[in-house]
Phi, psi and omega in degrees: 000127177286177178298315183300310182297328186289325176292328181285324177290322172304313183293323178297317181296320175296318177301312178304312176302319177293323180291318180300315177302315176301311179303315178295321179292317183296316181297315176301310184303318182293313180298323181283327175296323184276347188301315180303310188289320180302309181302314180297306178303315181295327180284322181297303188293331180296312179300319178294314182293339177272355175091025177290099199294320171301319179292317172299322182291324173297312186301317188256017179306311174310312179293321181296315185294321176297316179291319176297326179295316183290318180286336176295318181297318174295324181292316177299322179291323181291319180299336180286344185297154170294139183306154176141189184296320184293316178302307178303318179292318180290330178284325178293315181301310180304312184298316176296321178292326179294311180300318178298316178298320179288321180294318178297325172292320179286326175296317179300322178298320179296305181304313178302309182303317178298317180295313180297316184298313182294323180298315188290323176298310182296318175301310173310310179298316180293330178286318173298316182290319179306311184301309178296327173301316175297315178295323175297319179294326174295316174298329178294311183303324179294313176301325179296318181297320184287325177293325174295312180296322171301317182288322174299310184296323172301317173295328181283327177289326178302310182296320173296322178295319174292327180293309180301311178306318180290330177290322176295330185284331179285342177257008178284130179288140183256000000 
């Protein structure tokens, strides 16, 4: 391999190293830029998964409001019933169903918080590993380029040595 080819191989390897460094920098910058939102969401979901009742109630408020509207309509229908045992039983059943539905919604908020927290942790891990993996691949390409360059240099030197050796044999007095 001549000096020009070696310079071109070095320049290509330097460009590859620059690309790998940029990939690593971009990955780190993206993770850093997303960090405040990720931390806020993680704190929210961590609170939910730990059973932070005010936080859970805020989180599930849309579902709770929908449930309340549905049960309010059902309650009005029960109140329209004629007084008596059937109406009292229907009201009692309705209250039990409403308590169960609210409990299910709150429990679902805890489960959802835990699921989302796990998903965020896994997603963040994958993003970080992906950025490092891409950079690592770039560095591997550079190492391969240098290995090929070294192999070509060895072959060239081996060929030169055999040529020089052959030339020397022709000049030996016999």
